[in-house]
C-alpha angles and dihedrals in degrees: 000000000000126000122260112353098321127199110254119211086193092074120104133024105242099209124228090248090063093047091050090050092050094045090053088059094058135028089215099067116132124228117280115268118261117232120224126166120226131180117260122244120258111264097328092175089064098047119088111252096234092048092053086064094061100097132261099313093109091066087229111149109229118248094221124069120235116270090243088057096047096049116000090185089069090060091050093049094050099057106121129224091246139055092209119033109248088223089065092051089051090052090054089061090063110087090207092063109102102164139020127222108209143174114215122207117205137180109247091204093056098075091250112183126194090214090069094064119115109272095245093057109100114200110220101178135004094190085233091288092280098117122037096252140086131188119232145168126223139168117274091258121131092209092056091045092051092045089054092049090051096053110121110269097016109133100181143343114224131189110254090230126205109216135185107237112245109243110271093158117043136198125298089245114063119209089233122358110238095238092062094042092054094045092242125147123266119260125218098254106075101246092311128126108205120209094241086057094048091047089056090050094054094038093236094146090062088066091045087056088055089055100260119127099149091268112181096004113128116220116191114208113204102193143093094318133267132264092228097186093069104122094238091064089069121086113245127253092257096048109146092238105066093198090063099045112129091000125125116261093212096095097175135022128181131165117214090180111102112237096013129091124220093271118110115253095169109042103232098096094049091048091052094046092050092054091049101048116000110151092208094232092147143020127194148147121346124204113209140160117247108215093195095059100023090232138121111249140176135232135169128250125208119225090246090059091052099057118118129230095260107026092171098056128104121237130216115202109211107171113204101146119070128224091270091053092251120140137178123220093237091054090054095047092049091050093049094049091044090053093055094040091054100045110268114169095187127030120199109198112198098175117101134178116222110262091243092055093070107034094094117072096237092049091047093050091050090071097047093116091060094046091046092052093049090053089049091053090054091047088054091056104263120134106229117202128189135180117245093227135247101263098108159149087057118087122242092039102118107139120234130279088025087080092071110113098220095057128077109246116201131203126192135253133192132233087267092059092250123132107258109251092231094050110114119250135209161259102104116247104199112157093000140091117264108278092005105068121179109227114234137167124245138076097302105029126151129265093042120145112250149203099048095204141351130226139176109299111146123098093343112180109230141147121299111231097220095043094137092063100047137052096253137059104201139046136182113249131180133203145095087273087071090049090048089054091055090054092047090055090047091052089052089056091050094047092052089050095044110025113198095028105151125232094253091052092047091051094048092047093052092048095045092046096048123116116243113238128214121226104231091212096056103024088227134102115286119263112265090240090059104041104012110212091337143274117331116271108174092183089056090050090050092051091048092055092043091053096046100039102049139125114329096022091100099036091124091067095034098249117124094200144350116296131212090235122052132199108216145018113272091243097046105052100156095058120089119225120218124208126188091014121129133176125202111216116202095220094164092079100020133086101231091192089073095064108012091119090058091050090049090052091051090049091052088056093057100267115143110228116206123184121217091226090063101032105044129058108261142181119246126273119208137352128250127183135177120216125195111239122161126203130152133181129188141184126351102000143129136180147099134297114197119194119189117195131194116307093249094051111124097182132028133190135165132221124227116198086190139002116184115183128189129190111334097344118136147158126225124201118214132185126228090280091051094249109151112244104170145012119211107200140128123302133217103192139093082005133343110275131179099157122069123188131195096357133145131224119240115275118255126201118248131030098289130077122182125197125195115195134190114186127190130200110322097353120132144165138194131210114198104169147353131219127216128190140187141182095020115169110254121207138165120246133197100275114263111202145155124242111281104260100015120227136256118261094019124164101169130160129211131184132215119188129187110193113226095007119139089194135346147181124228122222119218114201089196139000117189109165127146110264116250097347095065130028145182111221125198119209130182124231090276090056093250114148109247102175143319140223144207135142115308093231139012115291136042093270093070097072128146122243135186094015127170120199120227117268108293111205116226131030099279137057131188122215120202122193115196125182136177129231100276136035120034130185136196096288128212142303127199116196111166146011140213113219133204111208118175118207113290107205098174106044118199123349116233120204123221135166113269119169115202118159141158123231111280105263103015118216123244114188096154123109122205114259096016105161120239116208113248128160127211129149136174120227112280108261098025114219121234113282092010111175138176139173120226127193118207127183114201129186098260089313095168088197135014137206125195124223117218109202091187136011122185116165133157115272107264094030123113127216113216130191110188135183103206092192093062103017089238111154138184123191136190129187116144137088090024092218120056140151134201103018131151125212124227119267123288121199118240124209123259094280094047097261125137137173116207129190115215114197132175102205119208089220097170094045096229094128092226121155130219137184094274132212141311126201117193105168148005133208131206135215091229141014135209110251097168133022152325097216116187116215103198128176123165118238093009114149093199144318148188135215132233119218111205092185136009125181115167135170114252108276095023121115141194111227125196125176142160136212092264092066098257113139139175130198126196127184127176137032124307147142131219099020126162121201121224118264117284124201130237141010097297122064 
């Protein structure tokens, strides 16, 4: 599920008649997209993004069909000439090679099974089973390599090559600026191409004027990462979608580069992303190189000149190139599949192989997995864009994989509308020597005209990735990567205007709408292999689509023209899609296991599923209590620990802050009948572990739990508390289980969710997992390890049955099954849960628009400590033990202090001022006569009201009288300068407010309170802040 109201490329069925019409307009049209239905995943919007990448253990059917299902011809084309990559055989000749990184291609129709791999092959990534490859690691042993290649269903074993990305963005200083090289006059900006100038060149603002800014379109950037905190990656305060104002447009970020996070440590990815989607919220200082003086200089950029091509689009940061511009094929494949799996409409690929790396057949075939995956992305409806490379002006220098036909390959132009001399030229040279290509058939054959189009790419002013550490925000960068970014932004504009437009149609429209460029040296149009169809003109592309996809083109499905909202994914045409439809499921009296598949199907079609247990007010279910109980054991020791809970306890479990086991030491957990329910021992997978921290024992039924321990050498453990529970709500679930038996080398994740639960325990009908070598781990919704299980002794006979986990806090648990390379047992099966649900007085919160705002700016004429006139006097004289109660209402005073203009009490008497609500007290006794004195501060209630008791105590008991006291003023710690605003709604149980934007002067506060005494204070600046829940109709 995408954030906001995202653009969906899976929107309209572009009929074959349209595709034929478009293909007639260009010889470069790609084949029409095949349409295959696939089941939707279960509740993807509720599953953490990173966990959805953990393989098939969730039992969630993937939304996207396999590449071999979408277009079988792709699988046939990408069958290499070898079974084992020759590069791997060369590596084996090197005595320093100790391991091999490989990518294995398999035939999905062959019954291929990962469990049949040689034991020493470690699978690193399955790419979620969506493309017929997996990445693995194996010893540098030819026998193992050949055994892998001979596994049933394996098509080929490739080297998982590490490549240096061909330069697609070049240095800030050009060897010779293009203006001088072409003999053209200087322009006023010193060798800089500002974004407002490039936007005019490509006619982007004409689409802005039509209302299209790329809003909702998701552009995935596969590069060196993005510095997301740059101000221009936040939507502005006036963004049309209020829910996205001042929020970051980078809605997802993942690094596939080991050892590096998603942040940009190189600069190229941030520069590309800024050109695509900068919102232009800020300008700033530019660092540039002045070619006249040979010096670095600075200038200033206005926000308008820093706006990207598609300021309304969303960005996805998928880092697959490291800071040294190295990338590995498996990183790239994972990023491509992730982009499709998580809803990217446009994919910008900024990884390029050097042209000479792929001109020989064997080298070309070695990268088939990458080419295959790119083709699969296009087949699934994503527009894939690549830079042509910076190896010009020679011909035959298009960088791979820019020579694939289905992608849009982009060259670069200058501010003078000339093709940059360093921009790579066609034709393509796949499987041929440079300049002497060998023509072949297939999707990436030689002698193909490239690039497809050119766009501004020289000295483009864009964001500097490390802006927070230097004294400038922008730099001028050149390269076909910058040109590629312009085209990506243009595609986002087109996809917002024409949702569902397929990649082939987008490509044709861009090429047909481009502006022809004239070569200044010849006075004639540029060669197609230099400039493609011309310089990008997104307005021309829009008009081309509008002309060719008009009324009547969609008469077969009853739609006269393309719409801004679509009804179904492009690959699932037969399924309706429901918007603004919700269903309330009465799960409190219903067995959800009986029809969970049906609910999941409805959810995949856009239906909002609400559960009564989470929506409606409800009484509580169950009781859970923690009890302090301290035990510790150290060194060589063995024995029993018996813990007896309350008589009405129905479940018991103990907490271990630490368990450190050495050698053969262990703990066993028994129930009241001395049936073993858990073994706590060391673990081998996923990594060797002998120390456990902050874990719970399994839960046992009854009010007794017995622990037998055997400690060896310096082992020890500590128990600090136990938990008991009763009357939990038991319900069946759709069984969650491992394969039977489970596989070798597994690392699979499963999820169990209990809607509305505050905490719950999972019941395992059976656990049969090899002790020590394999393990089943239980995590809570915050991915904190709760406990773990395997057999309680060596051998399959020592399994666990009828096991309840400890209480897992939250409504979701994650199960992780890890196995080693050898023995496997039956596995596990979970069949029911017991849930703890405290009373829910409010039910579900419903959001609605509610505009409350101060004047901008608000006025503040109050000075701290300003006295407020107030008159109070005792009788004169004041009798012994005279007392009175005063009530004062301040304007949100927060705290109040009284001013005594005169005090005259008998010597030995004491003057008291008391706040009964808070027990605050101020006293005065000596000297007995005093003028002009302030009390300490007394706290008011939420509305500024306070009652104070004033008492002259006859402390010495002599009964003497004196003149008394006089109060003439009070002061407050704060003062209301705006409000109060009453938010009233009849029959409301409670509510809370969302602050989109808060900007307060230092020392000023927002104050919210209700009639029940709940209050909330907020001081400082912030965006996107929710208050706590307040009670009642008046807030």
